[in-house]
C-alpha positions as CSV (number, residue, x, y, z in Angstrom):
1,M,146.1,84.9,105.5
2,S,147.4,85.8,102.1
3,L,151.0,85.7,103.3
4,G,150.6,82.4,105.2
5,G,150.6,83.8,108.7
6,K,149.3,81.4,111.4
7,L,146.1,82.9,112.8
8,V,145.0,82.0,116.3
9,G,142.3,84.7,116.8
10,I,140.2,86.9,114.5
11,D,137.5,89.5,114.9
12,E,133.8,88.8,114.3
13,W,133.6,90.6,110.9
14,S,136.5,88.6,109.5
15,S,134.9,85.4,110.7
16,M,131.7,86.2,108.7
17,N,133.5,86.9,105.4
18,P,132.6,84.0,103.0
19,L,135.9,84.5,101.2
20,F,137.8,83.6,104.4
21,K,135.6,80.7,105.5
22,E,137.9,77.9,104.7
23,K,141.0,79.7,105.9
24,V,139.7,80.5,109.3
25,K,138.3,77.1,110.3
26,G,139.2,76.4,113.9
27,V,140.4,80.0,114.5
28,E,138.9,81.6,117.6
29,V,136.7,84.6,117.3
30,V,137.7,87.3,119.8
31,S,137.2,91.0,120.5
32,E,139.5,93.5,122.2
33,D,137.5,93.0,125.3
34,D,138.2,89.2,125.5
35,L,141.5,89.7,127.2
36,E,141.5,86.4,129.0
37,K,140.6,84.5,125.9
38,I,143.3,86.3,123.9
39,M,145.8,85.4,126.7
40,E,144.8,81.7,126.4
41,L,145.6,81.8,122.7
42,K,149.2,82.8,123.4
43,P,149.7,84.9,120.3
44,D,153.3,86.0,119.3
45,L,151.8,89.1,117.7
46,I,148.6,91.2,117.9
47,I,147.5,93.5,115.1
48,A,145.0,96.1,116.2
49,G,143.1,99.1,115.0
50,S,143.8,102.5,116.6
51,E,140.1,102.9,117.4
52,M,140.2,99.9,119.7
53,K,140.1,100.0,123.5
54,N,142.5,98.0,125.7
55,I,145.6,98.5,123.5
56,K,147.9,98.9,126.5
57,K,146.5,95.7,128.0
58,L,146.8,93.9,124.7
59,N,150.4,95.0,124.5
60,K,151.1,93.2,127.8
61,I,149.8,89.9,126.3
62,A,152.0,90.1,123.1
63,P,153.7,92.8,121.0
64,T,150.8,94.8,119.6
65,V,151.1,96.7,116.3
66,V,148.4,99.4,115.8
67,F,147.2,100.6,112.4
68,T,145.0,103.6,111.8
69,W,142.4,102.8,109.2
70,G,142.9,104.8,106.0
71,K,146.3,106.3,107.0
72,L,148.0,104.0,104.6
73,D,146.7,103.3,101.1
74,Y,145.4,99.8,100.4
75,L,148.6,98.6,98.8
76,N,151.1,100.1,101.3
77,Q,149.0,98.5,104.1
78,Q,149.8,95.1,102.6
79,I,153.5,95.8,102.5
80,E,153.4,96.9,106.2
81,I,151.8,93.6,107.1
82,G,154.5,91.9,105.0
83,K,157.1,93.6,107.1
84,L,155.5,92.3,110.3
85,L,155.7,88.7,109.1
86,N,159.2,89.0,107.6
87,K,157.6,88.7,104.2
88,E,158.1,92.2,102.8
89,K,159.6,90.9,99.5
90,E,156.6,88.6,98.9
91,A,154.2,91.5,99.7
92,K,155.9,93.9,97.3
93,E,155.9,91.3,94.6
94,W,152.2,90.8,95.0
95,V,151.5,94.5,95.0
96,N,153.5,95.0,91.7
97,D,151.9,92.1,90.1
98,F,148.4,93.1,91.2
99,Q,148.9,96.7,89.9
100,K,149.9,95.4,86.5
101,R,147.0,93.0,86.1
102,A,144.5,95.5,87.4
103,A,145.8,98.2,85.0
104,A,145.6,95.8,82.1
105,A,142.0,94.8,83.0
106,G,141.1,98.5,83.4
107,E,142.4,99.3,80.0
108,A,140.4,96.5,78.4
109,I,137.2,97.5,80.2
110,R,137.6,101.2,79.2
111,K,138.1,100.1,75.6
112,K,134.9,98.1,75.8
113,I,132.5,100.5,77.7
114,G,134.0,103.8,76.5
115,K,136.6,106.0,78.2
116,D,133.9,108.4,79.5
117,A,131.6,105.7,81.0
118,T,130.9,106.0,84.7
119,V,130.7,103.4,87.5
120,S,128.9,103.8,90.8
121,V,129.4,101.6,93.9
122,I,126.2,101.6,95.9
123,E,125.2,99.7,99.0
124,S,121.8,99.1,100.4
125,G,121.1,99.6,104.1
126,N,117.8,98.9,105.8
127,K,116.5,102.4,105.4
128,E,119.2,104.3,103.5
129,F,121.8,103.9,100.8
130,Y,125.5,104.5,100.6
131,V,127.7,105.5,97.7
132,F,131.4,105.2,97.9
133,G,134.5,107.1,96.9
134,N,137.8,105.5,95.8
135,N,139.1,104.1,99.1
136,Y,136.3,102.5,101.0
137,A,136.5,98.8,100.1
138,R,133.6,97.3,98.1
139,G,136.0,97.1,95.2
140,T,136.4,100.9,95.0
141,E,140.2,100.8,95.1
142,V,140.2,98.3,92.3
143,L,137.7,100.2,90.1
144,Y,138.8,103.8,90.6
145,Q,142.5,103.6,91.6
146,A,143.9,100.5,89.9
147,M,141.6,100.3,86.9
148,K,141.1,104.1,86.6
149,L,137.4,103.9,85.8
150,N,135.3,107.0,86.2
151,M,132.9,107.8,89.0
152,P,129.8,110.0,88.3
153,K,130.2,113.8,88.9
154,K,127.7,113.6,91.8
155,V,129.5,110.8,93.5
156,K,132.8,112.7,93.1
157,E,131.2,115.7,94.8
158,K,129.7,113.9,97.7
159,A,131.9,110.8,98.4
160,L,135.4,111.2,97.1
161,E,136.7,113.2,100.0
162,S,134.7,111.5,102.8
163,G,134.9,108.0,101.3
164,I,131.2,107.4,101.9
165,Y,127.9,109.3,101.5
166,T,124.5,108.4,102.8
167,F,121.3,109.2,100.9
168,S,117.7,108.2,100.6
169,S,116.1,105.9,97.9
170,E,114.5,108.7,95.9
171,L,118.0,110.0,95.1
172,L,119.2,106.7,93.6
173,P,119.0,108.0,90.0
174,E,121.3,110.9,90.9
175,F,124.1,108.7,92.1
176,A,123.7,106.0,89.5
177,G,126.5,105.7,86.9
178,D,126.3,104.1,83.5
179,Y,127.2,100.9,85.4
180,I,126.4,100.1,89.0
181,I,128.2,97.8,91.4
182,L,125.6,96.9,93.9
183,S,126.9,95.8,97.3
184,K,124.0,93.7,98.5
185,S,123.4,92.0,101.8
186,T,121.5,88.7,101.7
187,D,119.9,89.4,105.0
188,G,119.1,93.0,104.5
189,D,116.0,94.8,103.1
190,N,116.2,94.6,99.4
191,S,112.6,95.5,98.6
192,F,113.9,98.6,96.7
193,L,114.8,96.3,93.8
194,K,111.1,96.1,93.1
195,T,110.4,99.9,93.1
196,S,109.9,102.0,90.0
197,V,112.7,104.3,91.1
198,W,115.2,101.5,90.8
199,K,113.8,99.8,87.8
200,N,113.8,103.1,85.8
201,I,117.5,103.8,86.3
202,P,119.2,103.4,82.8
203,A,121.9,101.1,84.2
204,V,119.2,98.8,85.6
205,K,117.2,98.9,82.3
206,N,120.4,98.1,80.3
207,N,121.4,95.2,82.5
208,R,124.5,97.0,83.7
209,V,124.2,96.2,87.4
210,F,126.7,93.8,88.9
211,E,126.0,92.5,92.4
212,I,128.7,91.9,95.0
213,N,128.1,90.3,98.4
214,T,128.6,93.0,101.1
215,K,130.1,90.6,103.6
216,A,132.7,89.4,101.0
217,S,133.7,93.0,100.0
218,T,134.1,95.0,103.1
219,Y,137.9,94.7,103.2
220,S,140.8,95.7,100.8
221,D,143.1,92.8,101.6
222,P,144.8,90.7,98.9
223,I,142.2,87.8,99.1
224,T,139.3,90.2,98.6
225,L,141.1,92.3,96.0
226,E,142.0,89.2,93.9
227,Y,138.4,88.0,94.1
228,L,137.0,91.4,93.0
229,L,139.5,91.9,90.3
230,G,138.4,88.6,88.7
231,F,134.7,89.4,89.3
232,F,134.9,92.9,87.7
233,G,136.9,91.6,84.7
234,K,134.3,88.9,84.1
235,S,131.3,91.2,84.6
236,F,132.4,94.0,82.4
237,L,134.2,92.1,79.7
238,E,131.9,89.0,79.2
239,K,128.6,91.0,79.1
């Protein structure tokens, strides 16, 4: 989308992303099991994940390029997509420009909040919580890799290597940084926001919680990264 590719089919998760809404109007929602439907769309190229079934069958419909999630870092992934669309130059230009802008924003944020201040990225599930390392979307690549903000020691111990760590509500204070990015689902159970455990976390008391929409932050593509870069800059610097 960010490189102007013409989409004829997308997966269900992409179709639910509010950031993509206008760009995917009229695009068919398909899964790897919808072989007949995909065939009807007559794609020139199929991009798939290595975890998908039917890759051999997809390859008979159109040339299919398979990526393994996490094998490439978030910026090199964009460059590889650029190569597929004969737009490697444009992809590299975006990557370089994004890195410069994110680094500058990170420097300004560290100057304001203090070089030792920590940031946690936490997501609420229905019965559990998740905390993220530096490469699991939800803005983690922007915050930790591009902006070079700090994650709390406990988060580093539990989530840096695995990318994600699941924990129960009573442990929220242990994973909370000086600032919290809360990935919140509008249709999930958010009753924890009314609990004393949550309300007594220093970041909550100090109004240092910035909420992002889970559905709008589950990818690390240029559209999402640009949105989150702007959001984080505004949230940290205008408070």
